[in-house]
Structure formats: structure tokens, C-alpha cells
C-alpha positions in Angstrom: 8.2 -27.7 6.5 9.4 -24.9 4.2 10.8 -21.9 6.2 11.2 -18.4 4.8 12.4 -15.4 6.7 11.5 -11.7 6.7 14.1 -9.6 8.5 13.7 -6.0 9.6 10.9 -5.1 7.2 10.1 -1.4 6.6 9.2 0.6 3.5 12.7 0.4 1.9 13.5 -1.0 -1.5 15.4 -3.8 0.2 12.3 -4.8 2.3 10.0 -4.9 -0.7 12.6 -7.1 -2.3 12.3 -9.5 0.6 8.5 -9.7 0.1 9.0 -10.4 -3.6 11.6 -13.1 -2.7 9.1 -14.7 -0.3 6.6 -15.0 -3.1 9.3 -16.1 -5.7 10.6 -18.8 -3.4 7.2 -20.2 -2.5 5.0 -19.7 -5.5 5.5 -23.2 -6.9 5.0 -25.0 -3.6 1.7 -26.9 -3.3 0.1 -29.0 -0.6 2.8 -28.1 2.0 3.5 -26.3 5.2 5.2 -22.9 4.9 6.5 -21.1 8.0 7.1 -17.4 7.7 9.5 -16.1 10.3 9.4 -12.4 11.0 12.2 -11.0 13.0 13.6 -7.7 14.4 11.0 -5.3 13.0 7.9 -5.4 10.8 6.2 -2.1 9.7 2.6 -3.1 10.4 1.2 -1.3 7.4 3.0 -3.9 5.3 0.5 -6.4 6.5 -1.2 -5.2 3.3 1.2 -6.8 0.7 2.1 -9.6 3.1 -1.6 -10.6 3.2 -1.8 -10.6 -0.6 1.3 -12.8 -0.9 0.1 -15.2 1.7 -3.3 -15.5 0.0 -1.5 -16.6 -3.2 0.3 -19.3 -1.2 -2.9 -20.4 0.5 -4.6 -20.7 -2.9 -1.9 -23.3 -3.7 -3.4 -25.4 -0.8 -0.5 -24.6 1.5 -0.8 -24.3 5.3 0.8 -21.0 6.5 2.3 -20.6 9.9 3.9 -17.5 11.4 6.9 -17.4 13.8 7.4 -13.9 15.2 9.0 -12.1 18.1 6.6 -11.1 20.9 6.4 -7.4 20.0 5.7 -8.2 16.3 3.0 -10.7 17.1 1.3 -8.2 19.4 1.1 -5.5 16.8 -0.2 -8.0 14.2 -2.9 -9.1 16.6 -3.8 -5.5 17.3 -4.3 -4.6 13.6 -6.4 -7.7 12.9 -3.9 -9.3 10.5 -3.2 -12.5 12.5 -6.9 -13.0 13.2 -7.2 -14.0 9.5 -5.0 -17.0 10.4 -6.6 -18.2 13.6 -5.1 -15.9 16.2 -7.2 -13.9 18.6 -7.3 -10.1 18.1 -6.2 -7.9 21.0 -7.2 -4.4 21.9 -5.2 -1.5 20.6 -5.3 0.7 23.7 -2.7 3.1 22.1 -4.7 3.6 19.0 -1.7 3.4 16.7 -3.0 0.8 14.3 -5.2 1.3 11.2 -7.0 -2.0 10.8 -5.9 -4.5 8.2 -8.8 -5.3 5.9 -9.2 -7.7 3.0 -11.8 -6.2 0.8 -13.7 -7.4 -2.3 -13.5 -4.9 -5.2 -17.3 -4.3 -4.7 -16.7 -3.0 -1.1 -15.9 0.5 -2.3 -18.5 2.2 0.0 -17.1 0.4 3.0 -13.5 1.4 1.9 -14.6 5.1 1.6 -15.9 5.1 5.2 -12.8 3.3 6.4 -10.5 5.9 4.8 -12.5 8.7 6.5 -12.7 7.2 9.9 -9.4 5.3 10.2 -7.1 7.7 8.3 -8.3 11.1 7.3 -9.9 12.0 10.6 -6.9 11.0 12.7 -5.9 14.0 14.9 -2.2 13.2 14.2 -2.4 14.4 10.6 -1.4 18.0 9.8 -4.1 20.6 10.0 -6.0 21.0 6.7 -9.1 22.6 5.4 -12.3 20.6 5.0 -12.0 21.0 1.2 -8.4 19.6 1.2 -9.4 16.9 3.6 -12.1 15.8 1.1 -9.8 16.0 -1.9 -7.2 13.8 -0.1 -9.8 11.2 0.8 -11.0 11.3 -2.8 -7.5 10.8 -4.1 -7.0 7.7 -2.0 -10.4 6.4 -2.9 -9.4 6.8 -6.6 -6.5 4.4 -6.0 -9.0 1.8 -4.7 -11.3 2.5 -7.6 -8.5 2.0 -10.2 -7.6 -1.3 -8.5 -11.3 -2.2 -8.5 -11.8 -1.5 -12.2 -8.5 -2.5 -13.8 -6.4 -4.9 -11.7 -8.5 -8.0 -12.1 -7.7 -8.8 -8.4 -10.1 -10.8 -6.3 -9.3 -8.8 -3.2 -7.8 -5.5 -2.2 -5.7 -5.4 0.9 -5.4 -2.3 3.0 -3.6 -1.4 6.3 -1.9 1.5 8.1 0.1 2.3 11.1 0.9 5.4 13.2 4.5 5.4 14.4 4.6 8.0 17.2 8.4 7.9 17.8 9.1 8.3 14.1 6.4 11.0 13.6 4.7 9.4 10.7 1.6 7.6 9.5 2.0 5.0 6.8 -1.0 3.7 4.7 -0.7 0.9 2.2 -3.1 -0.4 -0.5 -2.3 -3.7 -2.3 -3.9 -5.6 -5.1 -2.8 -9.0 -6.5 -3.8 -8.1 -10.1 -2.1 -7.8 -13.4 -0.1 -4.7 -12.6 0.3 -1.3 -14.2 2.5 -2.5 -17.1 0.0 -5.0 -18.3 -3.0 -2.8 -17.8 -1.5 0.1 -19.8 0.2 -1.9 -22.5 -3.0 -4.0 -23.1 -5.3 -1.0 -23.1 -3.1 1.3 -25.3 -1.0 -1.2 -27.3 2.2 0.2 -25.8 5.4 -1.6 -24.9 6.3 0.2 -21.7 8.5 -1.2 -19.0 7.2 -1.5 -15.4 8.8 1.8 -14.4 7.7 3.6 -17.6 4.1 2.3 -16.9 4.2 3.7 -13.4 5.4 7.0 -14.8 2.6 7.1 -17.3 0.0 6.2 -14.7 0.9 9.0 -12.2 1.3 11.7 -14.9 -1.5 14.1 -14.5 -3.9 13.9 -17.5 -3.4 10.2 -18.2 -6.2 7.7 -17.4 -6.8 4.1 -18.1 -10.6 4.7 -17.9 -12.2 4.6 -21.3 -13.4 8.0 -22.7 -12.2 9.8 -19.5 -9.2 12.1 -19.3 -7.1 12.0 -16.1 -7.9 14.4 -13.3 -5.7 16.1 -10.8 -6.7 13.8 -7.9 -3.5 11.9 -7.6 -1.6 15.0 -8.4 -3.1 16.8 -5.4 -2.2 13.8 -3.2 1.4 13.8 -4.5 1.7 17.6 -4.0 0.4 17.4 -0.5 3.0 14.6 0.3 5.7 16.8 -1.2 4.6 19.8 1.0 4.3 17.6 4.0 7.8 16.1 3.3 6.3 12.6 3.4 6.7 9.7 0.9 4.8 8.1 -1.9 5.7 4.7 -3.3 4.5 2.3 -6.1 5.7 -1.2 -6.5 4.3 -3.0 -9.5 5.7 -6.0 -11.4 9.5 -5.5 -11.1 9.2 -1.7 -10.9 9.8 0.5 -7.9 8.9 4.2 -7.8 9.4 6.5 -4.8 8.7 10.2 -4.4 10.5 11.6 -1.3 12.0 14.9 -0.4 10.8 16.2 -3.7 13.0 13.6 -5.4 11.8 10.7 -7.7 13.6 7.4 -7.5 13.1 4.5 -9.9 14.6 1.0 -9.6 14.0 -2.6 -10.8 13.6 -5.6 -8.5 15.0 -9.0 -9.0 11.8 -11.0 -9.8 8.3 -9.5 -9.8 5.7 -8.6 -7.3 2.4 -10.3 -8.4 0.3 -7.2 -8.3 0.7 -3.6 -7.2 1.5 -1.9 -3.8 0.9 1.8 -3.2 2.2 3.2 0.0 1.9 6.7 1.3 3.6 8.3 4.3 2.4 11.4 6.1 4.6 13.2 8.5 2.8 14.0 11.8 5.2 16.6 13.2 4.3 19.0 10.4 2.9 22.1 12.1 1.8 23.8 8.8 -1.8 24.3 8.0 -3.0 23.4 4.5 -5.8 24.4 2.2 -6.7 23.0 -1.2 -6.0 26.3 -2.8 -2.4 26.3 -1.5 -1.8 22.8 -2.7 -3.4 23.3 -6.1 -1.4 26.5 -6.7 1.8 24.6 -6.1 0.9 22.3 -9.0 1.1 25.1 -11.5 
């Protein structure tokens, strides 16, 4: 039995490093039992990258077992994560979970409905106009579409969580594809590092789609997160990017994540009312 431990996992750089370490330690294990011990805390939205990593290990014909504390096991049963590994799902009477889904790239229509019903229409989000509501959902859908077109990932993993005591909703999209650096360097014959590639990808006007210039979709999402005082993160290859408190932070991990994680945090105790005009005006 190979045992690996995840300890106090949230959306910090150090926690993402633990997920990367999990993959790095186990990626060359075949035909074995791997026990993943999760202790103290696990931000349920990170079921998204954990699901992708575990699938990589399962593809090596390993048997995965989980050892968790009672409270962690309950939330991972509520959000449907553990049901993928033989556990029964339990009802989320508090309505704090945004269901864990493992989607095929062709499931874009289903993902769009999921975003509207599970995230955008949640009453805990700040008040926003119908037009901005639509633009935010389109921005998140664009993330899925980019993963669908470019990542070469067999599946896309999505999950979210409402944390009432912390006044925030976190939503995470993960693919296990070739990553921003390889996508951009291969497409444009560049030699960018992982963090440079993330910079390029989120810069308004850039696009990896052929014969299409970049739009302001992600720019609107980023600007809304700035106004909301939320957080936006990208983990790809060994690169880490975070936008929080109107401040950008870039770091490098030890070892590489085998794909891309995009996490967004929305603050729910924001009493402002937003329209698309206000957000777009702040871009210029």
C-alpha cells in the first residue's frame, strides 16, 4: 500500500503544491494500491483537480482508496466526488455544494446549463444586471471552450463550493491536457515559460483560436472579480498566477501539474450592485 497525505488543503500556493506532489510521487506507480489520506481541511471545490490527478493514477491500473476525517468525507459525499469511487452520495440539505462533474469535452451544452443553474443563479452572489450575469456566464463558458478546443484532455473536471462562514463561493475548472505553455509555444512558435504563457493567455486581445482575435470575455470576468474583491487563479505546468486585491502574483512550483487549473472566488458579502456598463467602463 502506497500512502500519500493531503493536509489542510485550500486554494493557497502551498496547497496546490501538495496536489502536484501527490501526482509526482505516484505517477510512476502501476498495478498497486494507493491510499490518499485527507486531513484537517479540504476545500471541496478542489475536488476538481484532485479528480483529474486521481484519474491519471487510475489509468496506471492503480486502485485508489481514500482515508478522510468524518467532516471531509461528508462534504465529498454531498458534492458527488466520492460517488465516483464507490461511495454513496448523501443529500446536501444546506445547499452549499456545487456538484462535482467529470465532463467530456463534447458536453459543452450540459456545462453551460450547469454554470447557469449551479453557479450564476445562486442567490448568494452579488446583485448584477441580467446583461452582466450573461457576460459572466459566457466568460466561464469560454474557459471550458478553450479547454475543449486546445487542451487535448479526455475530460474536464468542474466543482464549486459555497463557504458561508468565509463569505465566498469558489469555482474550479481543471483539464489534464498539455497546458498553456505547450499550447501557445506550439501554436505560435514561441519559447515562453509557464508564467509567461499564462500572462499571454489572459492578456485581452490574445487568442489561441485560429483567425480569431481575443475578445474581452475573460477581461470582464477578471474586472468583476477585482471589483468584487474576489480571487482568480491559474495553475498550469509549473506556473502559478493569482489575481487578488488588485494585485498579480506569479510563482513557480517544484515539479509540474499535468494540465491546467482555473479557480475563481466570488465574495458573497459584497453589497454592491453591478451592471456590465460599470464593469466594462472600469476596463478602459
